[in-house]
OpenMM code with the backbone's topology and positions (N, CA, C; nanometers):
from openmm import Vec3, app, unit

residues = "UNK UNK UNK UNK UNK UNK UNK UNK UNK UNK UNK UNK UNK UNK UNK UNK UNK UNK UNK UNK UNK UNK UNK UNK UNK UNK UNK UNK UNK UNK UNK UNK UNK UNK UNK UNK UNK UNK UNK UNK UNK UNK UNK UNK UNK UNK UNK UNK UNK UNK UNK UNK UNK UNK UNK UNK UNK UNK UNK UNK UNK UNK UNK UNK UNK UNK UNK UNK UNK UNK UNK UNK UNK UNK UNK UNK UNK UNK UNK UNK UNK UNK UNK UNK UNK UNK UNK UNK UNK UNK UNK UNK UNK UNK UNK UNK UNK UNK UNK UNK UNK UNK UNK UNK UNK UNK UNK UNK UNK UNK UNK UNK UNK UNK UNK UNK UNK UNK UNK UNK UNK UNK UNK UNK UNK UNK UNK UNK UNK UNK UNK UNK UNK UNK UNK UNK UNK UNK UNK UNK UNK UNK UNK UNK UNK UNK UNK UNK UNK UNK UNK UNK UNK UNK UNK UNK UNK UNK UNK UNK UNK UNK UNK UNK UNK UNK UNK UNK UNK UNK UNK UNK UNK UNK UNK UNK UNK".split()
positions = [
    Vec3(0.0736, -0.1196, -0.0209),
    Vec3(-0.0003, 0.0024, -0.0027),
    Vec3(0.0851, 0.1240, 0.0073),
    Vec3(0.0604, 0.2214, -0.0662),
    Vec3(0.1299, 0.3339, -0.0809),
    Vec3(0.1221, 0.4382, 0.0507),
    Vec3(0.2430, 0.4856, 0.0853),
    Vec3(0.2526, 0.5475, 0.2106),
    Vec3(0.1401, 0.6745, 0.2049),
    Vec3(0.1084, 0.7370, 0.1182),
    Vec3(0.0223, 0.8410, 0.1248),
    Vec3(-0.1365, 0.8010, 0.1599),
    Vec3(-0.1658, 0.6742, 0.0988),
    Vec3(-0.2842, 0.6064, 0.1398),
    Vec3(-0.3017, 0.5813, 0.2814),
    Vec3(-0.1851, 0.5273, 0.3443),
    Vec3(-0.1820, 0.5186, 0.4982),
    Vec3(-0.1823, 0.6444, 0.5663),
    Vec3(-0.1268, 0.7335, 0.5184),
    Vec3(-0.1366, 0.8796, 0.5893),
    Vec3(-0.2806, 0.9153, 0.6018),
    Vec3(-0.3276, 0.9190, 0.4674),
    Vec3(-0.4708, 0.9749, 0.4461),
    Vec3(-0.5684, 0.8776, 0.5476),
    Vec3(-0.5514, 0.7677, 0.5388),
    Vec3(-0.6387, 0.6704, 0.6236),
    Vec3(-0.6427, 0.7037, 0.7690),
    Vec3(-0.4906, 0.7239, 0.8128),
    Vec3(-0.4725, 0.7519, 0.9439),
    Vec3(-0.5288, 0.8879, 0.9771),
    Vec3(-0.5250, 0.9764, 0.9055),
    Vec3(-0.5690, 1.1398, 0.9370),
    Vec3(-0.7311, 1.1094, 0.9341),
    Vec3(-0.7889, 1.0379, 0.8505),
    Vec3(-0.9331, 1.0394, 0.8572),
    Vec3(-0.9776, 0.9808, 0.9853),
    Vec3(-0.9146, 0.8657, 1.0377),
    Vec3(-0.9667, 0.8124, 1.1595),
    Vec3(-0.9237, 0.8971, 1.2644),
    Vec3(-0.8439, 0.9821, 1.2656),
    Vec3(-0.8136, 1.0827, 1.3727),
    Vec3(-0.9048, 1.2156, 1.3743),
    Vec3(-0.9601, 1.2181, 1.2699),
    Vec3(-1.0706, 1.3362, 1.2648),
    Vec3(-1.0115, 1.4563, 1.2970),
    Vec3(-1.0921, 1.5589, 1.3830),
    Vec3(-1.0594, 1.6726, 1.4105),
    Vec3(-0.9429, 1.7099, 1.5197),
    Vec3(-0.9045, 1.5900, 1.5610),
    Vec3(-0.7823, 1.5855, 1.6582),
    Vec3(-0.6499, 1.5874, 1.5811),
    Vec3(-0.6626, 1.5274, 1.4504),
    Vec3(-0.5463, 1.5185, 1.3598),
    Vec3(-0.4513, 1.4496, 1.4467),
    Vec3(-0.3118, 1.4120, 1.3706),
    Vec3(-0.2062, 1.3428, 1.4151),
    Vec3(-0.0744, 1.4476, 1.4096),
    Vec3(-0.0065, 1.4118, 1.5209),
    Vec3(0.1375, 1.4630, 1.5105),
    Vec3(0.2164, 1.4046, 1.4075),
    Vec3(0.3329, 1.4994, 1.3681),
    Vec3(0.4136, 1.4428, 1.2782),
    Vec3(0.4890, 1.3282, 1.3283),
    Vec3(0.5192, 1.3204, 1.4592),
    Vec3(0.5920, 1.2263, 1.5244),
    Vec3(0.5156, 1.0798, 1.5112),
    Vec3(0.3589, 1.0879, 1.5176),
    Vec3(0.3020, 0.9935, 1.5256),
    Vec3(0.2737, 0.9337, 1.3850),
    Vec3(0.2628, 1.0067, 1.2864),
    Vec3(0.2725, 0.9677, 1.1432),
    Vec3(0.4183, 0.9098, 1.1051),
    Vec3(0.5126, 0.9701, 1.1456),
    Vec3(0.6556, 0.8934, 1.1096),
    Vec3(0.6579, 0.7707, 1.1824),
    Vec3(0.5904, 0.7564, 1.2920),
    Vec3(0.6040, 0.6266, 1.3678),
    Vec3(0.5217, 0.5151, 1.3048),
    Vec3(0.3997, 0.5439, 1.2704),
    Vec3(0.3051, 0.4495, 1.2290),
    Vec3(0.3109, 0.4244, 1.0852),
    Vec3(0.3522, 0.5003, 0.9825),
    Vec3(0.3669, 0.4882, 0.8430),
    Vec3(0.4437, 0.3739, 0.8072),
    Vec3(0.5716, 0.3641, 0.8396),
    Vec3(0.6812, 0.4352, 0.9077),
    Vec3(0.7498, 0.5155, 0.7520),
    Vec3(0.7814, 0.6556, 0.7858),
    Vec3(0.8070, 0.7457, 0.7062),
    Vec3(0.9191, 0.8459, 0.7712),
    Vec3(1.0113, 0.8835, 0.6947),
    Vec3(1.0940, 1.0091, 0.7484),
    Vec3(1.0025, 1.1397, 0.7463),
    Vec3(1.0797, 1.2454, 0.8115),
    Vec3(1.0240, 1.3680, 0.8145),
    Vec3(1.0174, 1.4170, 0.6501),
    Vec3(1.1193, 1.4091, 0.5761),
    Vec3(1.1412, 1.4503, 0.4629),
    Vec3(1.0227, 1.3942, 0.3639),
    Vec3(1.0183, 1.2575, 0.3821),
    Vec3(0.9497, 1.1941, 0.2921),
    Vec3(0.7846, 1.2219, 0.3201),
    Vec3(0.7508, 1.2385, 0.4406),
    Vec3(0.6110, 1.2872, 0.4964),
    Vec3(0.5844, 1.4311, 0.4335),
    Vec3(0.6918, 1.5189, 0.4454),
    Vec3(0.6402, 1.6529, 0.3803),
    Vec3(0.6317, 1.6415, 0.2266),
    Vec3(0.7013, 1.5620, 0.1551),
    Vec3(0.6862, 1.5463, 0.0257),
    Vec3(0.5649, 1.4921, -0.0143),
    Vec3(0.5282, 1.3654, 0.0566),
    Vec3(0.3967, 1.3024, 0.0552),
    Vec3(0.2939, 1.3964, 0.0479),
    Vec3(0.2881, 1.4779, 0.1655),
    Vec3(0.1809, 1.5842, 0.1930),
    Vec3(0.1737, 1.6915, 0.0975),
    Vec3(0.2903, 1.7367, 0.0436),
    Vec3(0.2792, 1.8521, -0.0736),
    Vec3(0.2222, 1.7898, -0.1899),
    Vec3(0.2559, 1.6700, -0.2276),
    Vec3(0.2245, 1.6078, -0.3636),
    Vec3(0.0638, 1.5745, -0.3552),
    Vec3(-0.0039, 1.5407, -0.2465),
    Vec3(-0.1418, 1.4941, -0.2103),
    Vec3(-0.2353, 1.5889, -0.2836),
    Vec3(-0.2997, 1.5284, -0.3806),
    Vec3(-0.3712, 1.6192, -0.4743),
    Vec3(-0.4877, 1.5468, -0.4677),
    Vec3(-0.6221, 1.5705, -0.4234),
    Vec3(-0.7287, 1.5184, -0.4453),
    Vec3(-0.8611, 1.6438, -0.4394),
    Vec3(-0.9359, 1.6389, -0.5411),
    Vec3(-1.0338, 1.7529, -0.5648),
    Vec3(-1.1062, 1.7760, -0.4292),
    Vec3(-1.1480, 1.6631, -0.3630),
    Vec3(-1.2255, 1.6921, -0.2539),
    Vec3(-1.1492, 1.6898, -0.1139),
    Vec3(-1.0259, 1.6631, -0.1008),
    Vec3(-0.9628, 1.6571, 0.0205),
    Vec3(-0.8353, 1.7136, 0.0151),
    Vec3(-0.7990, 1.7765, 0.1288),
    Vec3(-0.6505, 1.8079, 0.1408),
    Vec3(-0.5861, 1.7823, 0.2825),
    Vec3(-0.4728, 1.7717, 0.2956),
    Vec3(-0.4186, 1.7434, 0.4165),
    Vec3(-0.3206, 1.8934, 0.4443),
    Vec3(-0.3742, 1.9372, 0.5855),
    Vec3(-0.3131, 2.0496, 0.6195),
    Vec3(-0.2344, 2.0366, 0.7222),
    Vec3(-0.1392, 2.1277, 0.7592),
    Vec3(-0.0252, 2.1125, 0.8756),
    Vec3(-0.0328, 2.2236, 0.9567),
    Vec3(-0.0724, 2.2255, 1.0804),
    Vec3(-0.0549, 2.3380, 1.1879),
    Vec3(0.0352, 2.3066, 1.2895),
    Vec3(0.1534, 2.3709, 1.3004),
    Vec3(0.2478, 2.3320, 1.3882),
    Vec3(0.3098, 2.1953, 1.3491),
    Vec3(0.3001, 2.0939, 1.4340),
    Vec3(0.3475, 1.9781, 1.4163),
    Vec3(0.2303, 1.8630, 1.3895),
    Vec3(0.1245, 1.9316, 1.3700),
    Vec3(-0.0061, 1.8453, 1.3529),
    Vec3(-0.0537, 1.8476, 1.2143),
    Vec3(-0.0943, 1.7159, 1.1842),
    Vec3(-0.1580, 1.7106, 1.0526),
    Vec3(-0.2924, 1.6841, 1.0426),
    Vec3(-0.3914, 1.7380, 0.9368),
    Vec3(-0.5330, 1.7087, 0.9393),
    Vec3(-0.5748, 1.6941, 0.8065),
    Vec3(-0.6707, 1.5936, 0.8133),
    Vec3(-0.7385, 1.5575, 0.6514),
    Vec3(-0.8594, 1.6626, 0.6678),
    Vec3(-0.8975, 1.7296, 0.5607),
    Vec3(-1.0086, 1.8100, 0.5520),
    Vec3(-1.0561, 1.8115, 0.4257),
    Vec3(-1.1903, 1.8314, 0.4262),
    Vec3(-1.2456, 1.8673, 0.2884),
    Vec3(-1.2086, 1.9816, 0.2254),
    Vec3(-1.2198, 2.0154, 0.1078),
    Vec3(-1.1920, 2.1380, 0.0272),
    Vec3(-1.3005, 2.2283, 0.0231),
    Vec3(-1.3092, 2.3477, -0.0132),
    Vec3(-1.3888, 2.4398, -0.0159),
    Vec3(-1.5177, 2.4147, -0.0983),
    Vec3(-1.4774, 2.3595, -0.2397),
    Vec3(-1.5731, 2.3069, -0.3335),
    Vec3(-1.6728, 2.1867, -0.2735),
    Vec3(-1.6505, 2.1322, -0.1746),
    Vec3(-1.7192, 2.0460, -0.0892),
    Vec3(-1.8404, 2.0974, -0.0040),
    Vec3(-1.8212, 2.2295, 0.0271),
    Vec3(-1.8701, 2.3019, 0.1548),
    Vec3(-2.0452, 2.2952, 0.1166),
    Vec3(-2.0890, 2.3122, -0.0194),
    Vec3(-2.2322, 2.3157, -0.0251),
    Vec3(-2.2916, 2.1742, -0.0450),
    Vec3(-2.2200, 2.0736, -0.0813),
    Vec3(-2.2550, 1.9562, -0.0469),
    Vec3(-2.2776, 1.8847, 0.0935),
    Vec3(-2.1824, 1.9205, 0.1694),
    Vec3(-2.1615, 1.8955, 0.3053),
    Vec3(-2.2840, 1.9511, 0.3891),
    Vec3(-2.2968, 2.0938, 0.3459),
    Vec3(-2.4077, 2.1684, 0.4108),
    Vec3(-2.5483, 2.1017, 0.3852),
    Vec3(-2.5572, 2.0571, 0.2747),
    Vec3(-2.6903, 2.0042, 0.2358),
    Vec3(-2.7177, 1.8786, 0.3203),
    Vec3(-2.5996, 1.7788, 0.3407),
    Vec3(-2.6306, 1.6549, 0.4021),
    Vec3(-2.6557, 1.6923, 0.5317),
    Vec3(-2.5740, 1.7774, 0.5854),
    Vec3(-2.5867, 1.8238, 0.7388),
    Vec3(-2.7349, 1.8831, 0.7587),
    Vec3(-2.7889, 1.9474, 0.6647),
    Vec3(-2.9234, 2.0197, 0.6741),
    Vec3(-3.0367, 1.8993, 0.6864),
    Vec3(-3.0258, 1.8037, 0.6255),
    Vec3(-3.1023, 1.7003, 0.6077),
    Vec3(-3.1019, 1.6128, 0.7533),
    Vec3(-3.0192, 1.6334, 0.8142),
    Vec3(-3.0081, 1.5266, 0.9378),
    Vec3(-3.1020, 1.5770, 1.0224),
    Vec3(-3.1542, 1.4952, 1.0973),
    Vec3(-3.2657, 1.5365, 1.2010),
    Vec3(-3.1766, 1.6031, 1.3068),
    Vec3(-3.2288, 1.6900, 1.3763),
    Vec3(-3.1586, 1.7690, 1.4775),
    Vec3(-3.1643, 1.6871, 1.6132),
    Vec3(-3.0498, 1.6723, 1.6840),
    Vec3(-3.0386, 1.5914, 1.7843),
    Vec3(-2.9843, 1.6949, 1.8930),
    Vec3(-3.0483, 1.6325, 2.0389),
    Vec3(-3.0038, 1.7404, 2.1522),
    Vec3(-2.8877, 1.7285, 2.1685),
    Vec3(-2.8037, 1.8157, 2.2415),
    Vec3(-2.6797, 1.8152, 2.2947),
    Vec3(-2.6589, 1.7477, 2.4116),
    Vec3(-2.5606, 1.6662, 2.4473),
    Vec3(-2.5434, 1.5800, 2.5460),
    Vec3(-2.5162, 1.6727, 2.6606),
    Vec3(-2.5130, 1.6082, 2.7996),
    Vec3(-2.4949, 1.7043, 2.9037),
    Vec3(-2.3477, 1.7778, 2.9022),
    Vec3(-2.2472, 1.6727, 2.8603),
    Vec3(-2.1037, 1.7239, 2.8456),
    Vec3(-2.1040, 1.8384, 2.7496),
    Vec3(-2.1808, 1.8367, 2.6292),
    Vec3(-2.1538, 1.9443, 2.5347),
    Vec3(-2.2176, 2.0714, 2.5799),
    Vec3(-2.3417, 2.0351, 2.6634),
    Vec3(-2.4018, 2.1527, 2.7225),
    Vec3(-2.3086, 2.2161, 2.8055),
    Vec3(-2.2327, 2.1647, 2.9008),
    Vec3(-2.1281, 2.2016, 2.9972),
    Vec3(-2.0365, 2.2821, 2.9056),
    Vec3(-1.9571, 2.2266, 2.8351),
    Vec3(-1.8669, 2.2829, 2.7351),
    Vec3(-1.9328, 2.4114, 2.6680),
    Vec3(-2.0428, 2.4046, 2.6157),
    Vec3(-2.0807, 2.5206, 2.5719),
    Vec3(-2.1117, 2.6456, 2.6703),
    Vec3(-2.1540, 2.6074, 2.7826),
    Vec3(-2.1640, 2.7085, 2.8917),
    Vec3(-2.0318, 2.7702, 2.9049),
    Vec3(-1.9346, 2.6775, 2.9338),
    Vec3(-1.7902, 2.7377, 2.9698),
    Vec3(-1.7545, 2.8300, 2.8605),
    Vec3(-1.7783, 2.7883, 2.7223),
    Vec3(-1.7167, 2.8652, 2.6161),
    Vec3(-1.7918, 3.0058, 2.6097),
    Vec3(-1.9147, 3.0036, 2.6513),
    Vec3(-2.0018, 3.1137, 2.6337),
    Vec3(-1.9701, 3.2178, 2.7335),
    Vec3(-1.9391, 3.1640, 2.8669),
    Vec3(-1.9096, 3.2559, 2.9563),
    Vec3(-1.7616, 3.3128, 2.9711),
    Vec3(-1.6625, 3.2402, 2.9089),
    Vec3(-1.5344, 3.2636, 2.9170),
    Vec3(-1.4852, 3.2807, 2.7792),
    Vec3(-1.5505, 3.3194, 2.6755),
    Vec3(-1.4892, 3.3244, 2.5552),
    Vec3(-1.3933, 3.4399, 2.5378),
    Vec3(-1.3075, 3.4332, 2.4687),
    Vec3(-1.2466, 3.3189, 2.4007),
    Vec3(-1.1601, 3.2342, 2.4934),
    Vec3(-1.1779, 3.1140, 2.4963),
    Vec3(-1.1051, 3.0205, 2.5808),
    Vec3(-1.0510, 2.9013, 2.5171),
    Vec3(-0.9201, 2.8548, 2.5632),
    Vec3(-0.8494, 2.7501, 2.5099),
    Vec3(-0.9075, 2.6143, 2.5426),
    Vec3(-0.8840, 2.5044, 2.4736),
    Vec3(-0.9109, 2.3742, 2.5086),
    Vec3(-0.8596, 2.3492, 2.6519),
    Vec3(-0.7466, 2.3747, 2.6990),
    Vec3(-0.6916, 2.3626, 2.8327),
    Vec3(-0.7885, 2.4294, 2.9292),
    Vec3(-0.8125, 2.5609, 2.8921),
    Vec3(-0.8834, 2.6285, 2.9895),
    Vec3(-1.0392, 2.5633, 2.9994),
    Vec3(-1.0873, 2.5243, 2.8912),
    Vec3(-1.2258, 2.4479, 2.9168),
    Vec3(-1.2035, 2.3191, 2.9896),
    Vec3(-1.0791, 2.2482, 2.9818),
    Vec3(-1.0499, 2.1244, 3.0500),
    Vec3(-1.0361, 2.1552, 3.2135),
    Vec3(-0.9531, 2.2584, 3.2318),
    Vec3(-0.9260, 2.2921, 3.3624),
    Vec3(-1.0589, 2.3234, 3.4521),
    Vec3(-1.1655, 2.3830, 3.3865),
    Vec3(-1.2749, 2.4160, 3.4574),
    Vec3(-1.3815, 2.2734, 3.4734),
    Vec3(-1.3633, 2.2170, 3.3613),
    Vec3(-1.4464, 2.0775, 3.3672),
    Vec3(-1.3923, 1.9698, 3.4565),
    Vec3(-1.2504, 1.9747, 3.4306),
    Vec3(-1.1724, 1.8613, 3.5132),
    Vec3(-1.1701, 1.7388, 3.4254),
    Vec3(-1.2060, 1.7279, 3.3111),
    Vec3(-1.1999, 1.6332, 3.2253),
    Vec3(-1.1659, 1.6710, 3.0764),
    Vec3(-1.1159, 1.5797, 3.0065),
    Vec3(-1.0882, 1.5951, 2.8654),
    Vec3(-1.2232, 1.6224, 2.7980),
    Vec3(-1.2349, 1.7266, 2.6950),
    Vec3(-1.3336, 1.7692, 2.6298),
    Vec3(-1.3359, 1.7853, 2.4768),
    Vec3(-1.2679, 1.7001, 2.4341),
    Vec3(-1.2489, 1.7061, 2.2851),
    Vec3(-1.3634, 1.6489, 2.2095),
    Vec3(-1.4427, 1.5374, 2.2525),
    Vec3(-1.5582, 1.4953, 2.1991),
    Vec3(-1.6829, 1.6127, 2.1826),
    Vec3(-1.7038, 1.6659, 2.3093),
    Vec3(-1.8009, 1.8066, 2.3309),
    Vec3(-1.7551, 1.9021, 2.2094),
    Vec3(-1.6306, 1.9386, 2.2089),
    Vec3(-1.5933, 2.0618, 2.1458),
    Vec3(-1.6154, 2.0167, 1.9978),
    Vec3(-1.5875, 1.9083, 1.9440),
    Vec3(-1.5998, 1.8622, 1.8036),
    Vec3(-1.7400, 1.8654, 1.7716),
    Vec3(-1.8408, 1.8211, 1.8731),
    Vec3(-1.9801, 1.8245, 1.8514),
    Vec3(-2.0230, 1.9506, 1.8210),
    Vec3(-1.9910, 2.0496, 1.9137),
    Vec3(-2.0293, 2.1831, 1.9110),
    Vec3(-1.9713, 2.2811, 1.7680),
    Vec3(-1.8525, 2.2315, 1.7573),
    Vec3(-1.8129, 2.2865, 1.6140),
    Vec3(-1.8755, 2.2278, 1.4979),
    Vec3(-1.9056, 2.1139, 1.4803),
    Vec3(-1.9939, 2.0436, 1.3971),
    Vec3(-2.1130, 2.1028, 1.3731),
    Vec3(-2.1831, 2.1390, 1.4995),
    Vec3(-2.3260, 2.1881, 1.5041),
    Vec3(-2.3355, 2.3481, 1.4608),
    Vec3(-2.2062, 2.3938, 1.4621),
    Vec3(-2.2024, 2.5361, 1.4161),
    Vec3(-2.2267, 2.6278, 1.5497),
    Vec3(-2.2353, 2.5943, 1.6611),
    Vec3(-2.2311, 2.6748, 1.7839),
    Vec3(-2.1228, 2.7283, 1.8328),
    Vec3(-2.0111, 2.6737, 1.7936),
    Vec3(-1.8712, 2.7131, 1.8373),
    Vec3(-1.7894, 2.7123, 1.7060),
    Vec3(-1.6943, 2.8145, 1.7247),
    Vec3(-1.5791, 2.8112, 1.6294),
    Vec3(-1.4574, 2.8455, 1.6887),
    Vec3(-1.3510, 2.8260, 1.6131),
    Vec3(-1.2059, 2.8202, 1.6594),
    Vec3(-1.1763, 2.9591, 1.6401),
    Vec3(-1.0999, 3.0438, 1.7199),
    Vec3(-1.0630, 3.1611, 1.7022),
    Vec3(-0.8996, 3.1751, 1.7414),
    Vec3(-0.8313, 3.1938, 1.6268),
    Vec3(-0.6919, 3.2112, 1.6421),
    Vec3(-0.6354, 3.3480, 1.7152),
    Vec3(-0.5833, 3.3372, 1.8227),
    Vec3(-0.5243, 3.4771, 1.8902),
    Vec3(-0.3653, 3.4986, 1.8644),
    Vec3(-0.3345, 3.6069, 1.8249),
    Vec3(-0.2135, 3.6489, 1.7889),
    Vec3(-0.1210, 3.6131, 1.9033),
    Vec3(-0.0057, 3.5366, 1.8785),
    Vec3(0.0964, 3.5173, 1.9739),
    Vec3(0.0554, 3.3945, 2.0816),
    Vec3(-0.0255, 3.3407, 2.0500),
    Vec3(-0.0780, 3.2294, 2.1212),
    Vec3(-0.0829, 3.1111, 2.0321),
    Vec3(-0.0087, 2.9999, 2.0928),
    Vec3(-0.0011, 2.8624, 2.0030),
    Vec3(-0.1450, 2.7909, 1.9942),
    Vec3(-0.2111, 2.8054, 2.1087),
    Vec3(-0.3308, 2.6966, 2.1251),
    Vec3(-0.4499, 2.7735, 2.0643),
    Vec3(-0.5215, 2.7099, 1.9912),
    Vec3(-0.6556, 2.7472, 1.9357),
    Vec3(-0.7470, 2.7901, 2.0557),
    Vec3(-0.8389, 2.8908, 2.0243),
    Vec3(-0.9215, 2.9217, 2.1289),
    Vec3(-1.0688, 2.8999, 2.0696),
    Vec3(-1.1656, 2.8927, 2.1507),
    Vec3(-1.2960, 2.8795, 2.1013),
    Vec3(-1.3995, 2.9833, 2.1530),
    Vec3(-1.4903, 3.0222, 2.0722),
    Vec3(-1.5810, 3.1327, 2.1069),
    Vec3(-1.7309, 3.0767, 2.0304),
    Vec3(-1.8231, 3.1451, 2.0722),
    Vec3(-1.9805, 3.0970, 2.0126),
    Vec3(-1.9898, 3.1645, 1.9035),
    Vec3(-2.0865, 3.1271, 1.8265),
    Vec3(-2.1218, 3.1697, 1.6890),
    Vec3(-2.2463, 3.2581, 1.6832),
    Vec3(-2.2853, 3.3096, 1.5885),
    Vec3(-2.4190, 3.3981, 1.5687),
    Vec3(-2.5106, 3.2756, 1.5809),
    Vec3(-2.4980, 3.1647, 1.5502),
    Vec3(-2.6060, 3.0562, 1.5331),
    Vec3(-2.6410, 3.0052, 1.6746),
    Vec3(-2.5392, 3.0142, 1.7524),
    Vec3(-2.5506, 3.0053, 1.9190),
    Vec3(-2.6622, 3.0980, 1.9633),
    Vec3(-2.6280, 3.2268, 1.9243),
    Vec3(-2.7076, 3.3427, 1.9761),
    Vec3(-2.8571, 3.3132, 1.9376),
    Vec3(-2.8729, 3.2755, 1.8078),
    Vec3(-2.9938, 3.2704, 1.7390),
    Vec3(-3.0886, 3.1438, 1.7894),
    Vec3(-2.9936, 3.0144, 1.7905),
    Vec3(-3.0600, 2.9135, 1.8645),
    Vec3(-3.1184, 2.9458, 2.0061),
    Vec3(-3.0426, 3.0132, 2.0771),
    Vec3(-3.0878, 3.0427, 2.2287),
    Vec3(-3.1728, 3.1598, 2.2467),
    Vec3(-3.1993, 3.2251, 2.1421),
    Vec3(-3.3025, 3.3459, 2.1402),
    Vec3(-3.2204, 3.4596, 2.2053),
    Vec3(-3.0800, 3.4656, 2.1847),
    Vec3(-2.9979, 3.5913, 2.2443),
    Vec3(-2.9808, 3.6905, 2.1582),
    Vec3(-2.9837, 3.8305, 2.1782),
    Vec3(-2.9316, 3.9268, 2.0639),
    Vec3(-2.7867, 3.9321, 2.1211),
    Vec3(-2.7307, 3.9342, 2.2062),
    Vec3(-2.5929, 3.9331, 2.2317),
    Vec3(-2.5450, 3.8412, 2.3399),
    Vec3(-2.4165, 3.8447, 2.3487),
    Vec3(-2.3761, 3.7684, 2.4818),
    Vec3(-2.4055, 3.8375, 2.6191),
    Vec3(-2.4380, 3.9509, 2.6026),
    Vec3(-2.4873, 4.0412, 2.7186),
    Vec3(-2.6158, 3.9976, 2.7586),
    Vec3(-2.6981, 3.9156, 2.6881),
    Vec3(-2.8083, 3.8620, 2.7404),
    Vec3(-2.8181, 3.7274, 2.8070),
    Vec3(-2.6967, 3.6795, 2.8053),
    Vec3(-2.6599, 3.5627, 2.8799),
    Vec3(-2.7054, 3.5677, 3.0359),
    Vec3(-2.7638, 3.4743, 3.1058),
    Vec3(-2.7997, 3.5011, 3.2556),
    Vec3(-2.6855, 3.5164, 3.3269),
    Vec3(-2.6710, 3.6169, 3.4085),
    Vec3(-2.5762, 3.6607, 3.4770),
    Vec3(-2.6021, 3.7465, 3.6102),
    Vec3(-2.5416, 3.7532, 3.7091),
    Vec3(-2.5506, 3.8260, 3.8373),
    Vec3(-2.4239, 3.8656, 3.8829),
    Vec3(-2.3790, 3.9692, 3.9086),
    Vec3(-2.2308, 3.9965, 3.9701),
    Vec3(-2.2224, 3.9497, 4.1270),
    Vec3(-2.3121, 3.8990, 4.1800),
    Vec3(-2.3091, 3.8374, 4.3272),
    Vec3(-2.2998, 3.6919, 4.3144),
    Vec3(-2.3366, 3.6465, 4.2026),
    Vec3(-2.3174, 3.4865, 4.2012),
    Vec3(-2.1869, 3.4114, 4.1567),
    Vec3(-2.1426, 3.3121, 4.2097),
    Vec3(-2.0115, 3.2437, 4.1640),
    Vec3(-2.0192, 3.1946, 4.0314),
    Vec3(-1.9098, 3.1536, 3.9738),
    Vec3(-1.9049, 3.1084, 3.8235),
    Vec3(-1.9876, 2.9879, 3.8140),
    Vec3(-2.0004, 2.8758, 3.9054),
    Vec3(-2.0807, 2.7822, 3.8982),
    Vec3(-2.2091, 2.8020, 3.8804),
    Vec3(-2.2704, 2.9035, 3.9670),
    Vec3(-2.4195, 2.9296, 3.9859),
    Vec3(-2.4344, 3.0003, 3.8313),
    Vec3(-2.3635, 3.0718, 3.7663),
    Vec3(-2.3783, 3.1225, 3.6316),
    Vec3(-2.3923, 3.0082, 3.5432),
    Vec3(-2.3056, 2.9032, 3.5603),
    Vec3(-2.3404, 2.7902, 3.4614),
    Vec3(-2.4860, 2.7268, 3.4857),
    Vec3(-2.5040, 2.7061, 3.6187),
    Vec3(-2.6541, 2.6452, 3.6437),
    Vec3(-2.7424, 2.7439, 3.5992),
    Vec3(-2.7584, 2.8638, 3.6012),
    Vec3(-2.8382, 2.9642, 3.5349),
    Vec3(-2.8762, 2.9155, 3.3913),
    Vec3(-2.7393, 2.9180, 3.3211),
    Vec3(-2.7387, 2.9060, 3.1766),
    Vec3(-2.8191, 2.7663, 3.1489),
    Vec3(-2.7757, 2.6708, 3.2207),
    Vec3(-2.8531, 2.5231, 3.1826),
    Vec3(-2.9864, 2.5381, 3.2057),
    Vec3(-3.0439, 2.5996, 3.3143),
    Vec3(-3.1804, 2.6221, 3.3407),
    Vec3(-3.2529, 2.7193, 3.2380),
    Vec3(-3.1818, 2.8111, 3.1708),
    Vec3(-3.2534, 2.8828, 3.0482),
    Vec3(-3.2420, 2.7717, 2.9219),
    Vec3(-3.1445, 2.7048, 2.9210),
    Vec3(-3.1503, 2.6196, 2.8179),
    Vec3(-3.2683, 2.4990, 2.8108),
    Vec3(-3.2916, 2.4638, 2.9491),
    Vec3(-3.4108, 2.3612, 2.9608),
    Vec3(-3.5390, 2.4344, 2.9592),
    Vec3(-3.5485, 2.5461, 2.9872),
    Vec3(-3.6803, 2.6130, 2.9648),
    Vec3(-3.6890, 2.6472, 2.8120),
    Vec3(-3.6122, 2.6509, 2.7257),
    Vec3(-3.6004, 2.6715, 2.5969),
    Vec3(-3.6555, 2.5320, 2.5184),
    Vec3(-3.6134, 2.4431, 2.5822),
    Vec3(-3.6317, 2.2997, 2.5007),
    Vec3(-3.7721, 2.2418, 2.5288),
] * unit.nanometer
topology = app.Topology()
chain = topology.addChain("A")
for resn in residues:
    res = topology.addResidue(resn, chain)
    for name in ("N", "CA", "C"):
        topology.addAtom(name, app.Element.getBySymbol(name[0]), res)
C-alpha cells in the first residue's frame, strides 16, 4: 500500500484531533522529509492535508462545502449531551477560551463535546495572535438558537459564583427546550 494512502487513512480516523508529525512518522513508517513530500504532492479535488505546527489534518476542500451543508441540513436535529452543554456554557461565559482552559474548568478531557459543538456550528475556533493554542468562541448560530441578541443577554448576576452562572445557563436552556 502506498504511504500516502496510509497517511490519508490515519488522518481520516484521527478526525478533528489530527495526528502529530511524530505519530505519522512512527506508524507509517516514514521520514520527516518523505512525509513533507507526500503531503505536498497529495492532490485530491475533495480532500486536502493541512499542517498546523507539528499536527496534520485531513480536511474537505472548499468546493465540497455546499454538498456537506446539504447533507447536514437533512439530518434530524439531535439534542446536545450534558457534556456538550457544559462545554458550551463554559465557552459562552469565558470566551475566547482554550481547550486547556475548558478542561481545567470541567476537570476532564473535552475533545468530543468541542467537536460536536463545532460540527453543529455553535462554536468556532479563534486564533489569537502570539498564542499557539486555538481558542473557542460561540457563533451567531448559538445566539440565534438560544434566542439571544448578544452575549450580554446571557443569564448573569455579579453576586453569584461562576458555578451558579453555569447552572443559570443550563436552566435557561431547559426552559427553551
